[in-house]
TORKOL-4160 file (C-alpha; in steps of 0.2 Angstrom, whole numbers, padded with zeros to 4 digits, m for minus):
120
<pt num="1" X="m0496" Y="m0332" Z="m0326"/>
<pt num="2" X="m0509" Y="m0334" Z="m0312"/>
<pt num="3" X="m0517" Y="m0320" Z="m0304"/>
<pt num="4" X="m0517" Y="m0320" Z="m0285"/>
<pt num="5" X="m0533" Y="m0316" Z="m0276"/>
<pt num="6" X="m0533" Y="m0298" Z="m0268"/>
<pt num="7" X="m0529" Y="m0298" Z="m0249"/>
<pt num="8" X="m0544" Y="m0295" Z="m0238"/>
<pt num="9" X="m0546" Y="m0277" Z="m0233"/>
<pt num="10" X="m0540" Y="m0273" Z="m0216"/>
<pt num="11" X="m0556" Y="m0263" Z="m0213"/>
<pt num="12" X="m0568" Y="m0277" Z="m0217"/>
<pt num="13" X="m0583" Y="m0280" Z="m0206"/>
<pt num="14" X="m0576" Y="m0296" Z="m0200"/>
<pt num="15" X="m0559" Y="m0289" Z="m0194"/>
<pt num="16" X="m0568" Y="m0274" Z="m0186"/>
<pt num="17" X="m0580" Y="m0285" Z="m0177"/>
<pt num="18" X="m0565" Y="m0296" Z="m0171"/>
<pt num="19" X="m0555" Y="m0281" Z="m0166"/>
<pt num="20" X="m0570" Y="m0273" Z="m0156"/>
<pt num="21" X="m0574" Y="m0290" Z="m0147"/>
<pt num="22" X="m0555" Y="m0292" Z="m0142"/>
<pt num="23" X="m0555" Y="m0274" Z="m0136"/>
<pt num="24" X="m0571" Y="m0277" Z="m0125"/>
<pt num="25" X="m0564" Y="m0293" Z="m0118"/>
<pt num="26" X="m0548" Y="m0284" Z="m0113"/>
<pt num="27" X="m0557" Y="m0270" Z="m0105"/>
<pt num="28" X="m0568" Y="m0282" Z="m0096"/>
<pt num="29" X="m0553" Y="m0292" Z="m0090"/>
<pt num="30" X="m0545" Y="m0276" Z="m0083"/>
<pt num="31" X="m0561" Y="m0271" Z="m0074"/>
<pt num="32" X="m0563" Y="m0289" Z="m0066"/>
<pt num="33" X="m0545" Y="m0289" Z="m0060"/>
<pt num="34" X="m0547" Y="m0271" Z="m0052"/>
<pt num="35" X="m0563" Y="m0276" Z="m0044"/>
<pt num="36" X="m0555" Y="m0292" Z="m0037"/>
<pt num="37" X="m0540" Y="m0283" Z="m0030"/>
<pt num="38" X="m0551" Y="m0270" Z="m0022"/>
<pt num="39" X="m0562" Y="m0283" Z="m0015"/>
<pt num="40" X="m0548" Y="m0294" Z="m0008"/>
<pt num="41" X="m0538" Y="m0278" Z="m0002"/>
<pt num="42" X="m0522" Y="m0286" Z="m0009"/>
<pt num="43" X="m0512" Y="m0270" Z="m0005"/>
<pt num="44" X="m0502" Y="m0270" Z="0011"/>
<pt num="45" X="m0501" Y="m0257" Z="0024"/>
<pt num="46" X="m0502" Y="m0239" Z="0017"/>
<pt num="47" X="m0493" Y="m0224" Z="0022"/>
<pt num="48" X="m0476" Y="m0216" Z="0023"/>
<pt num="49" X="m0465" Y="m0212" Z="0037"/>
<pt num="50" X="m0473" Y="m0210" Z="0054"/>
<pt num="51" X="m0492" Y="m0212" Z="0049"/>
<pt num="52" X="m0498" Y="m0228" Z="0043"/>
<pt num="53" X="m0515" Y="m0237" Z="0042"/>
<pt num="54" X="m0513" Y="m0253" Z="0052"/>
<pt num="55" X="m0530" Y="m0261" Z="0049"/>
<pt num="56" X="m0548" Y="m0257" Z="0045"/>
<pt num="57" X="m0565" Y="m0264" Z="0047"/>
<pt num="58" X="m0579" Y="m0260" Z="0035"/>
<pt num="59" X="m0595" Y="m0257" Z="0045"/>
<pt num="60" X="m0607" Y="m0252" Z="0030"/>
<pt num="61" X="m0606" Y="m0247" Z="0012"/>
<pt num="62" X="m0598" Y="m0230" Z="0016"/>
<pt num="63" X="m0593" Y="m0232" Z="0035"/>
<pt num="64" X="m0577" Y="m0240" Z="0042"/>
<pt num="65" X="m0566" Y="m0240" Z="0057"/>
<pt num="66" X="m0547" Y="m0238" Z="0054"/>
<pt num="67" X="m0533" Y="m0241" Z="0066"/>
<pt num="68" X="m0520" Y="m0228" Z="0062"/>
<pt num="69" X="m0502" Y="m0229" Z="0069"/>
<pt num="70" X="m0494" Y="m0212" Z="0072"/>
<pt num="71" X="m0476" Y="m0214" Z="0078"/>
<pt num="72" X="m0477" Y="m0227" Z="0093"/>
<pt num="73" X="m0496" Y="m0223" Z="0097"/>
<pt num="74" X="m0511" Y="m0231" Z="0089"/>
<pt num="75" X="m0528" Y="m0222" Z="0086"/>
<pt num="76" X="m0545" Y="m0229" Z="0081"/>
<pt num="77" X="m0553" Y="m0217" Z="0068"/>
<pt num="78" X="m0571" Y="m0218" Z="0062"/>
<pt num="79" X="m0573" Y="m0214" Z="0044"/>
<pt num="80" X="m0590" Y="m0210" Z="0036"/>
<pt num="81" X="m0597" Y="m0200" Z="0021"/>
<pt num="82" X="m0590" Y="m0183" Z="0023"/>
<pt num="83" X="m0583" Y="m0185" Z="0041"/>
<pt num="84" X="m0568" Y="m0192" Z="0050"/>
<pt num="85" X="m0570" Y="m0194" Z="0069"/>
<pt num="86" X="m0556" Y="m0199" Z="0081"/>
<pt num="87" X="m0564" Y="m0213" Z="0092"/>
<pt num="88" X="m0550" Y="m0216" Z="0105"/>
<pt num="89" X="m0531" Y="m0217" Z="0107"/>
<pt num="90" X="m0526" Y="m0234" Z="0112"/>
<pt num="91" X="m0516" Y="m0236" Z="0129"/>
<pt num="92" X="m0506" Y="m0251" Z="0123"/>
<pt num="93" X="m0503" Y="m0253" Z="0104"/>
<pt num="94" X="m0511" Y="m0269" Z="0096"/>
<pt num="95" X="m0500" Y="m0282" Z="0089"/>
<pt num="96" X="m0509" Y="m0289" Z="0073"/>
<pt num="97" X="m0506" Y="m0306" Z="0066"/>
<pt num="98" X="m0501" Y="m0307" Z="0048"/>
<pt num="99" X="m0515" Y="m0315" Z="0038"/>
<pt num="100" X="m0510" Y="m0329" Z="0026"/>
<pt num="101" X="m0515" Y="m0319" Z="0011"/>
<pt num="102" X="m0500" Y="m0307" Z="0014"/>
<pt num="103" X="m0487" Y="m0321" Z="0014"/>
<pt num="104" X="m0475" Y="m0320" Z="m0001"/>
<pt num="105" X="m0480" Y="m0332" Z="m0015"/>
<pt num="106" X="m0464" Y="m0343" Z="m0012"/>
<pt num="107" X="m0469" Y="m0347" Z="0006"/>
<pt num="108" X="m0487" Y="m0351" Z="0001"/>
<pt num="109" X="m0481" Y="m0362" Z="m0013"/>
<pt num="110" X="m0469" Y="m0371" Z="m0001"/>
<pt num="111" X="m0483" Y="m0374" Z="0012"/>
<pt num="112" X="m0494" Y="m0381" Z="m0002"/>
<pt num="113" X="m0480" Y="m0393" Z="m0008"/>
<pt num="114" X="m0478" Y="m0399" Z="0010"/>
<pt num="115" X="m0496" Y="m0405" Z="0012"/>
<pt num="116" X="m0500" Y="m0423" Z="0007"/>
<pt num="117" X="m0505" Y="m0424" Z="m0011"/>
<pt num="118" X="m0499" Y="m0406" Z="m0014"/>
<pt num="119" X="m0483" Y="m0410" Z="m0024"/>
<pt num="120" X="m0472" Y="m0424" Z="m0031"/>
């Protein structure tokens, strides 16, 4: 009868190192994706009901101007560290163009396929 070699211990140094590196890679990937989503501002308009954030402009690391829609009116609001200041209500609501990044994936793919050399 032949004796089989004993299986490697699941707690060996090599397996623990591999597990640790895999875990660090996954955590790094999660952090990179969250940073990219925050940087690209992938989320659409925020808000529920009658109050929504229509658009915003970053002025500095902690300062921004936000266009808020309240019912049918729009108001510019300045936001800084520890303060929110109403700048001005708009007499006529602004109509914003939809940026290309907000288009659904299928429409973007169709546009790319229509371009010369974009598809088969």
